LUMPAMI-820607 format. One record per residue (C-alpha): residue number from 1; residue in one letter; x, y, z. Coordinates in Angstrom, 1 decimal. Example, Ala and Ser with C-alpha at 12.3 -4.5 7.8 and 13.67 -1.06 7.14 Angstrom:
% residues 2
<atom><nr>1</nr><rest>a</rest><X>12.3</X><Y>-4.5</Y><Z>7.8</Z></atom>
<atom><nr>2</nr><rest>s</rest><X>13.7</X><Y>-1.1</Y><Z>7.1</Z></atom>
//
This chain:
% residues 167
<atom><nr>1</nr><rest>x</rest><X>-5.6</X><Y>4.3</Y><Z>-5.1</Z></atom>
<atom><nr>2</nr><rest>x</rest><X>-8.4</X><Y>1.8</Y><Z>-5.8</Z></atom>
<atom><nr>3</nr><rest>x</rest><X>-8.0</X><Y>-0.6</Y><Z>-8.7</Z></atom>
<atom><nr>4</nr><rest>x</rest><X>-11.3</X><Y>0.7</Y><Z>-10.1</Z></atom>
<atom><nr>5</nr><rest>x</rest><X>-13.3</X><Y>3.9</Y><Z>-9.5</Z></atom>
<atom><nr>6</nr><rest>x</rest><X>-15.7</X><Y>3.7</Y><Z>-6.6</Z></atom>
<atom><nr>7</nr><rest>x</rest><X>-19.4</X><Y>4.2</Y><Z>-7.2</Z></atom>
<atom><nr>8</nr><rest>x</rest><X>-21.1</X><Y>7.2</Y><Z>-5.5</Z></atom>
<atom><nr>9</nr><rest>x</rest><X>-22.8</X><Y>4.7</Y><Z>-3.2</Z></atom>
<atom><nr>10</nr><rest>x</rest><X>-19.4</X><Y>3.1</Y><Z>-2.2</Z></atom>
<atom><nr>11</nr><rest>x</rest><X>-17.8</X><Y>6.5</Y><Z>-1.6</Z></atom>
<atom><nr>12</nr><rest>x</rest><X>-20.8</X><Y>7.4</Y><Z>0.7</Z></atom>
<atom><nr>13</nr><rest>x</rest><X>-20.5</X><Y>4.1</Y><Z>2.5</Z></atom>
<atom><nr>14</nr><rest>x</rest><X>-16.8</X><Y>4.6</Y><Z>3.1</Z></atom>
<atom><nr>15</nr><rest>x</rest><X>-17.3</X><Y>8.2</Y><Z>4.3</Z></atom>
<atom><nr>16</nr><rest>x</rest><X>-20.1</X><Y>7.1</Y><Z>6.6</Z></atom>
<atom><nr>17</nr><rest>x</rest><X>-17.9</X><Y>4.4</Y><Z>8.0</Z></atom>
<atom><nr>18</nr><rest>x</rest><X>-15.0</X><Y>6.8</Y><Z>8.6</Z></atom>
<atom><nr>19</nr><rest>x</rest><X>-17.3</X><Y>9.4</Y><Z>10.2</Z></atom>
<atom><nr>20</nr><rest>x</rest><X>-18.8</X><Y>6.8</Y><Z>12.5</Z></atom>
<atom><nr>21</nr><rest>x</rest><X>-15.4</X><Y>5.4</Y><Z>13.5</Z></atom>
<atom><nr>22</nr><rest>x</rest><X>-14.1</X><Y>8.9</Y><Z>14.2</Z></atom>
<atom><nr>23</nr><rest>x</rest><X>-17.1</X><Y>9.9</Y><Z>16.2</Z></atom>
<atom><nr>24</nr><rest>x</rest><X>-16.7</X><Y>6.8</Y><Z>18.4</Z></atom>
<atom><nr>25</nr><rest>x</rest><X>-12.9</X><Y>7.3</Y><Z>18.7</Z></atom>
<atom><nr>26</nr><rest>x</rest><X>-13.2</X><Y>10.9</Y><Z>19.7</Z></atom>
<atom><nr>27</nr><rest>x</rest><X>-15.8</X><Y>10.0</Y><Z>22.3</Z></atom>
<atom><nr>28</nr><rest>x</rest><X>-13.5</X><Y>7.3</Y><Z>23.8</Z></atom>
<atom><nr>29</nr><rest>x</rest><X>-10.7</X><Y>10.0</Y><Z>23.9</Z></atom>
<atom><nr>30</nr><rest>x</rest><X>-13.1</X><Y>12.2</Y><Z>25.7</Z></atom>
<atom><nr>31</nr><rest>x</rest><X>-12.7</X><Y>14.9</Y><Z>23.1</Z></atom>
<atom><nr>32</nr><rest>x</rest><X>-15.3</X><Y>17.8</Y><Z>23.0</Z></atom>
<atom><nr>33</nr><rest>x</rest><X>-18.2</X><Y>16.7</Y><Z>20.8</Z></atom>
<atom><nr>34</nr><rest>x</rest><X>-17.9</X><Y>20.0</Y><Z>18.9</Z></atom>
<atom><nr>35</nr><rest>x</rest><X>-14.6</X><Y>18.8</Y><Z>17.4</Z></atom>
<atom><nr>36</nr><rest>x</rest><X>-15.2</X><Y>18.8</Y><Z>13.6</Z></atom>
<atom><nr>37</nr><rest>x</rest><X>-14.0</X><Y>16.1</Y><Z>11.3</Z></atom>
<atom><nr>38</nr><rest>x</rest><X>-14.2</X><Y>17.3</Y><Z>7.7</Z></atom>
<atom><nr>39</nr><rest>x</rest><X>-14.1</X><Y>14.3</Y><Z>5.4</Z></atom>
<atom><nr>40</nr><rest>x</rest><X>-13.6</X><Y>14.4</Y><Z>1.6</Z></atom>
<atom><nr>41</nr><rest>x</rest><X>-13.0</X><Y>11.8</Y><Z>-1.0</Z></atom>
<atom><nr>42</nr><rest>x</rest><X>-10.3</X><Y>12.7</Y><Z>-3.5</Z></atom>
<atom><nr>43</nr><rest>x</rest><X>-8.1</X><Y>10.7</Y><Z>-5.9</Z></atom>
<atom><nr>44</nr><rest>x</rest><X>-9.3</X><Y>7.4</Y><Z>-4.4</Z></atom>
<atom><nr>45</nr><rest>x</rest><X>-8.4</X><Y>8.4</Y><Z>-0.9</Z></atom>
<atom><nr>46</nr><rest>x</rest><X>-10.4</X><Y>9.7</Y><Z>2.1</Z></atom>
<atom><nr>47</nr><rest>x</rest><X>-8.9</X><Y>12.8</Y><Z>3.7</Z></atom>
<atom><nr>48</nr><rest>x</rest><X>-10.0</X><Y>13.7</Y><Z>7.2</Z></atom>
<atom><nr>49</nr><rest>x</rest><X>-9.2</X><Y>17.1</Y><Z>8.8</Z></atom>
<atom><nr>50</nr><rest>x</rest><X>-9.9</X><Y>17.5</Y><Z>12.5</Z></atom>
<atom><nr>51</nr><rest>x</rest><X>-10.5</X><Y>21.0</Y><Z>14.0</Z></atom>
<atom><nr>52</nr><rest>x</rest><X>-11.5</X><Y>22.0</Y><Z>17.4</Z></atom>
<atom><nr>53</nr><rest>x</rest><X>-10.3</X><Y>23.1</Y><Z>20.8</Z></atom>
<atom><nr>54</nr><rest>x</rest><X>-6.5</X><Y>23.5</Y><Z>21.1</Z></atom>
<atom><nr>55</nr><rest>x</rest><X>-6.2</X><Y>21.1</Y><Z>24.0</Z></atom>
<atom><nr>56</nr><rest>x</rest><X>-8.4</X><Y>18.5</Y><Z>22.3</Z></atom>
<atom><nr>57</nr><rest>x</rest><X>-6.4</X><Y>18.7</Y><Z>19.1</Z></atom>
<atom><nr>58</nr><rest>x</rest><X>-3.2</X><Y>18.4</Y><Z>21.1</Z></atom>
<atom><nr>59</nr><rest>x</rest><X>-4.6</X><Y>15.2</Y><Z>22.6</Z></atom>
<atom><nr>60</nr><rest>x</rest><X>-5.6</X><Y>13.8</Y><Z>19.2</Z></atom>
<atom><nr>61</nr><rest>x</rest><X>-2.2</X><Y>14.6</Y><Z>17.7</Z></atom>
<atom><nr>62</nr><rest>x</rest><X>-0.3</X><Y>13.1</Y><Z>20.7</Z></atom>
<atom><nr>63</nr><rest>x</rest><X>3.5</X><Y>13.2</Y><Z>21.2</Z></atom>
<atom><nr>64</nr><rest>x</rest><X>5.1</X><Y>13.7</Y><Z>17.8</Z></atom>
<atom><nr>65</nr><rest>x</rest><X>1.9</X><Y>12.7</Y><Z>16.1</Z></atom>
<atom><nr>66</nr><rest>x</rest><X>1.8</X><Y>9.2</Y><Z>17.6</Z></atom>
<atom><nr>67</nr><rest>x</rest><X>-1.9</X><Y>9.3</Y><Z>18.6</Z></atom>
<atom><nr>68</nr><rest>x</rest><X>-2.9</X><Y>10.7</Y><Z>15.2</Z></atom>
<atom><nr>69</nr><rest>x</rest><X>-0.9</X><Y>8.0</Y><Z>13.5</Z></atom>
<atom><nr>70</nr><rest>x</rest><X>-2.5</X><Y>5.3</Y><Z>15.7</Z></atom>
<atom><nr>71</nr><rest>x</rest><X>-6.0</X><Y>6.5</Y><Z>15.0</Z></atom>
<atom><nr>72</nr><rest>x</rest><X>-5.2</X><Y>6.7</Y><Z>11.2</Z></atom>
<atom><nr>73</nr><rest>x</rest><X>-3.9</X><Y>3.1</Y><Z>11.4</Z></atom>
<atom><nr>74</nr><rest>x</rest><X>-7.0</X><Y>1.9</Y><Z>13.1</Z></atom>
<atom><nr>75</nr><rest>x</rest><X>-9.5</X><Y>3.7</Y><Z>10.8</Z></atom>
<atom><nr>76</nr><rest>x</rest><X>-7.6</X><Y>2.2</Y><Z>7.8</Z></atom>
<atom><nr>77</nr><rest>x</rest><X>-7.9</X><Y>-1.3</Y><Z>9.4</Z></atom>
<atom><nr>78</nr><rest>x</rest><X>-11.6</X><Y>-0.8</Y><Z>9.9</Z></atom>
<atom><nr>79</nr><rest>x</rest><X>-12.1</X><Y>0.4</Y><Z>6.3</Z></atom>
<atom><nr>80</nr><rest>x</rest><X>-10.0</X><Y>-2.4</Y><Z>4.8</Z></atom>
<atom><nr>81</nr><rest>x</rest><X>-12.0</X><Y>-5.1</Y><Z>6.5</Z></atom>
<atom><nr>82</nr><rest>x</rest><X>-15.4</X><Y>-3.4</Y><Z>5.8</Z></atom>
<atom><nr>83</nr><rest>x</rest><X>-15.3</X><Y>-2.5</Y><Z>2.1</Z></atom>
<atom><nr>84</nr><rest>x</rest><X>-14.4</X><Y>-4.6</Y><Z>-0.9</Z></atom>
<atom><nr>85</nr><rest>x</rest><X>-12.0</X><Y>-2.1</Y><Z>-2.5</Z></atom>
<atom><nr>86</nr><rest>x</rest><X>-8.8</X><Y>-0.6</Y><Z>-1.3</Z></atom>
<atom><nr>87</nr><rest>x</rest><X>-9.3</X><Y>3.0</Y><Z>0.1</Z></atom>
<atom><nr>88</nr><rest>x</rest><X>-6.6</X><Y>4.7</Y><Z>2.1</Z></atom>
<atom><nr>89</nr><rest>x</rest><X>-7.6</X><Y>7.2</Y><Z>4.9</Z></atom>
<atom><nr>90</nr><rest>x</rest><X>-5.3</X><Y>10.1</Y><Z>5.7</Z></atom>
<atom><nr>91</nr><rest>x</rest><X>-6.0</X><Y>12.0</Y><Z>8.9</Z></atom>
<atom><nr>92</nr><rest>x</rest><X>-4.7</X><Y>15.4</Y><Z>9.9</Z></atom>
<atom><nr>93</nr><rest>x</rest><X>-5.4</X><Y>17.8</Y><Z>12.7</Z></atom>
<atom><nr>94</nr><rest>x</rest><X>-5.2</X><Y>21.6</Y><Z>12.1</Z></atom>
<atom><nr>95</nr><rest>x</rest><X>-2.4</X><Y>21.2</Y><Z>9.6</Z></atom>
<atom><nr>96</nr><rest>x</rest><X>-0.2</X><Y>19.2</Y><Z>11.9</Z></atom>
<atom><nr>97</nr><rest>x</rest><X>1.3</X><Y>17.0</Y><Z>9.2</Z></atom>
<atom><nr>98</nr><rest>x</rest><X>2.3</X><Y>19.9</Y><Z>7.0</Z></atom>
<atom><nr>99</nr><rest>x</rest><X>3.9</X><Y>21.7</Y><Z>10.0</Z></atom>
<atom><nr>100</nr><rest>x</rest><X>5.7</X><Y>18.5</Y><Z>11.0</Z></atom>
<atom><nr>101</nr><rest>x</rest><X>7.0</X><Y>18.0</Y><Z>7.4</Z></atom>
<atom><nr>102</nr><rest>x</rest><X>8.3</X><Y>21.6</Y><Z>7.4</Z></atom>
<atom><nr>103</nr><rest>x</rest><X>10.1</X><Y>20.9</Y><Z>10.7</Z></atom>
<atom><nr>104</nr><rest>x</rest><X>11.6</X><Y>17.7</Y><Z>9.3</Z></atom>
<atom><nr>105</nr><rest>x</rest><X>12.8</X><Y>19.6</Y><Z>6.2</Z></atom>
<atom><nr>106</nr><rest>x</rest><X>14.5</X><Y>22.2</Y><Z>8.5</Z></atom>
<atom><nr>107</nr><rest>x</rest><X>16.1</X><Y>19.3</Y><Z>10.5</Z></atom>
<atom><nr>108</nr><rest>x</rest><X>17.3</X><Y>17.8</Y><Z>7.2</Z></atom>
<atom><nr>109</nr><rest>x</rest><X>18.8</X><Y>21.1</Y><Z>6.1</Z></atom>
<atom><nr>110</nr><rest>x</rest><X>20.7</X><Y>21.4</Y><Z>9.3</Z></atom>
<atom><nr>111</nr><rest>x</rest><X>21.9</X><Y>17.8</Y><Z>8.9</Z></atom>
<atom><nr>112</nr><rest>x</rest><X>23.0</X><Y>18.4</Y><Z>5.3</Z></atom>
<atom><nr>113</nr><rest>x</rest><X>25.0</X><Y>21.4</Y><Z>6.4</Z></atom>
<atom><nr>114</nr><rest>x</rest><X>26.7</X><Y>19.4</Y><Z>9.2</Z></atom>
<atom><nr>115</nr><rest>x</rest><X>27.5</X><Y>16.6</Y><Z>6.7</Z></atom>
<atom><nr>116</nr><rest>x</rest><X>28.9</X><Y>19.1</Y><Z>4.2</Z></atom>
<atom><nr>117</nr><rest>x</rest><X>31.0</X><Y>20.8</Y><Z>6.9</Z></atom>
<atom><nr>118</nr><rest>x</rest><X>32.4</X><Y>17.7</Y><Z>8.5</Z></atom>
<atom><nr>119</nr><rest>x</rest><X>32.3</X><Y>15.1</Y><Z>5.7</Z></atom>
<atom><nr>120</nr><rest>x</rest><X>30.8</X><Y>12.7</Y><Z>8.2</Z></atom>
<atom><nr>121</nr><rest>x</rest><X>27.5</X><Y>10.8</Y><Z>8.4</Z></atom>
<atom><nr>122</nr><rest>x</rest><X>24.8</X><Y>12.3</Y><Z>10.7</Z></atom>
<atom><nr>123</nr><rest>x</rest><X>22.0</X><Y>10.2</Y><Z>12.2</Z></atom>
<atom><nr>124</nr><rest>x</rest><X>18.7</X><Y>12.0</Y><Z>13.0</Z></atom>
<atom><nr>125</nr><rest>x</rest><X>16.4</X><Y>11.2</Y><Z>15.9</Z></atom>
<atom><nr>126</nr><rest>x</rest><X>14.3</X><Y>8.0</Y><Z>15.7</Z></atom>
<atom><nr>127</nr><rest>x</rest><X>11.2</X><Y>8.7</Y><Z>13.6</Z></atom>
<atom><nr>128</nr><rest>x</rest><X>8.3</X><Y>6.9</Y><Z>11.9</Z></atom>
<atom><nr>129</nr><rest>x</rest><X>8.5</X><Y>5.5</Y><Z>8.4</Z></atom>
<atom><nr>130</nr><rest>x</rest><X>6.3</X><Y>8.3</Y><Z>7.1</Z></atom>
<atom><nr>131</nr><rest>x</rest><X>8.6</X><Y>10.9</Y><Z>8.7</Z></atom>
<atom><nr>132</nr><rest>x</rest><X>11.6</X><Y>9.2</Y><Z>7.2</Z></atom>
<atom><nr>133</nr><rest>x</rest><X>9.9</X><Y>9.2</Y><Z>3.9</Z></atom>
<atom><nr>134</nr><rest>x</rest><X>9.4</X><Y>13.0</Y><Z>4.1</Z></atom>
<atom><nr>135</nr><rest>x</rest><X>13.1</X><Y>13.5</Y><Z>4.4</Z></atom>
<atom><nr>136</nr><rest>x</rest><X>14.1</X><Y>10.8</Y><Z>1.9</Z></atom>
<atom><nr>137</nr><rest>x</rest><X>11.9</X><Y>12.6</Y><Z>-0.7</Z></atom>
<atom><nr>138</nr><rest>x</rest><X>13.1</X><Y>16.0</Y><Z>0.3</Z></atom>
<atom><nr>139</nr><rest>x</rest><X>16.8</X><Y>15.1</Y><Z>-0.1</Z></atom>
<atom><nr>140</nr><rest>x</rest><X>16.5</X><Y>12.5</Y><Z>-2.9</Z></atom>
<atom><nr>141</nr><rest>x</rest><X>17.9</X><Y>14.8</Y><Z>-5.6</Z></atom>
<atom><nr>142</nr><rest>x</rest><X>20.5</X><Y>16.6</Y><Z>-3.4</Z></atom>
<atom><nr>143</nr><rest>x</rest><X>23.9</X><Y>16.4</Y><Z>-5.2</Z></atom>
<atom><nr>144</nr><rest>x</rest><X>26.1</X><Y>16.3</Y><Z>-2.1</Z></atom>
<atom><nr>145</nr><rest>x</rest><X>24.3</X><Y>13.9</Y><Z>0.3</Z></atom>
<atom><nr>146</nr><rest>x</rest><X>22.4</X><Y>10.7</Y><Z>0.3</Z></atom>
<atom><nr>147</nr><rest>x</rest><X>19.9</X><Y>9.3</Y><Z>2.9</Z></atom>
<atom><nr>148</nr><rest>x</rest><X>19.5</X><Y>5.8</Y><Z>4.3</Z></atom>
<atom><nr>149</nr><rest>x</rest><X>17.4</X><Y>4.4</Y><Z>7.0</Z></atom>
<atom><nr>150</nr><rest>x</rest><X>19.3</X><Y>2.6</Y><Z>9.8</Z></atom>
<atom><nr>151</nr><rest>x</rest><X>18.4</X><Y>0.6</Y><Z>12.9</Z></atom>
<atom><nr>152</nr><rest>x</rest><X>15.3</X><Y>-1.3</Y><Z>13.9</Z></atom>
<atom><nr>153</nr><rest>x</rest><X>11.8</X><Y>-0.1</Y><Z>14.9</Z></atom>
<atom><nr>154</nr><rest>x</rest><X>10.9</X><Y>1.6</Y><Z>17.1</Z></atom>
<atom><nr>155</nr><rest>x</rest><X>14.3</X><Y>3.3</Y><Z>17.0</Z></atom>
<atom><nr>156</nr><rest>x</rest><X>14.8</X><Y>3.4</Y><Z>13.3</Z></atom>
<atom><nr>157</nr><rest>x</rest><X>16.6</X><Y>6.5</Y><Z>12.2</Z></atom>
<atom><nr>158</nr><rest>x</rest><X>17.4</X><Y>8.3</Y><Z>9.1</Z></atom>
<atom><nr>159</nr><rest>x</rest><X>21.1</X><Y>8.9</Y><Z>8.3</Z></atom>
<atom><nr>160</nr><rest>x</rest><X>22.4</X><Y>11.6</Y><Z>6.1</Z></atom>
<atom><nr>161</nr><rest>x</rest><X>25.9</X><Y>11.0</Y><Z>4.6</Z></atom>
<atom><nr>162</nr><rest>x</rest><X>28.2</X><Y>12.3</Y><Z>1.9</Z></atom>
<atom><nr>163</nr><rest>x</rest><X>27.1</X><Y>11.1</Y><Z>-1.5</Z></atom>
<atom><nr>164</nr><rest>x</rest><X>29.6</X><Y>8.7</Y><Z>-2.9</Z></atom>
<atom><nr>165</nr><rest>x</rest><X>28.6</X><Y>8.7</Y><Z>-6.5</Z></atom>
<atom><nr>166</nr><rest>x</rest><X>29.4</X><Y>11.5</Y><Z>-9.0</Z></atom>
<atom><nr>167</nr><rest>x</rest><X>26.0</X><Y>12.7</Y><Z>-10.0</Z></atom>
//
């Protein structure tokens, strides 16, 4: 969130910058020009929702969201070097991030059950920091298990283990 509220002009400047960057990026990716990028400014952040042809959206998302994450990283780098205040851009494509979070929560539920059944630590597949954060937040108040991140990037994993404290 920015330290101080942005003026209407500053918001428009950021939205124009993001729109221009996304247009150029989608062109480089050879995505159909009819692909829509719906941008909105809310709570000090820019949210961009992409919608279009199923194959183009799959290309934008990439394997396990890697392309979408990379484009989001790049647009944030461009914005941070082009405007004087801090504005974070969050991109999604046809609700991918919400679907992925639901899948991660299901994976977490299965891991929790395995940990409860066996009393042993379970390591999930390698995932991005944002994916690990989804599971950490999902399980943070669970009374029987705790989560920790283990390993090094790019193979950093989330481990679910029996809780040792008596909460």
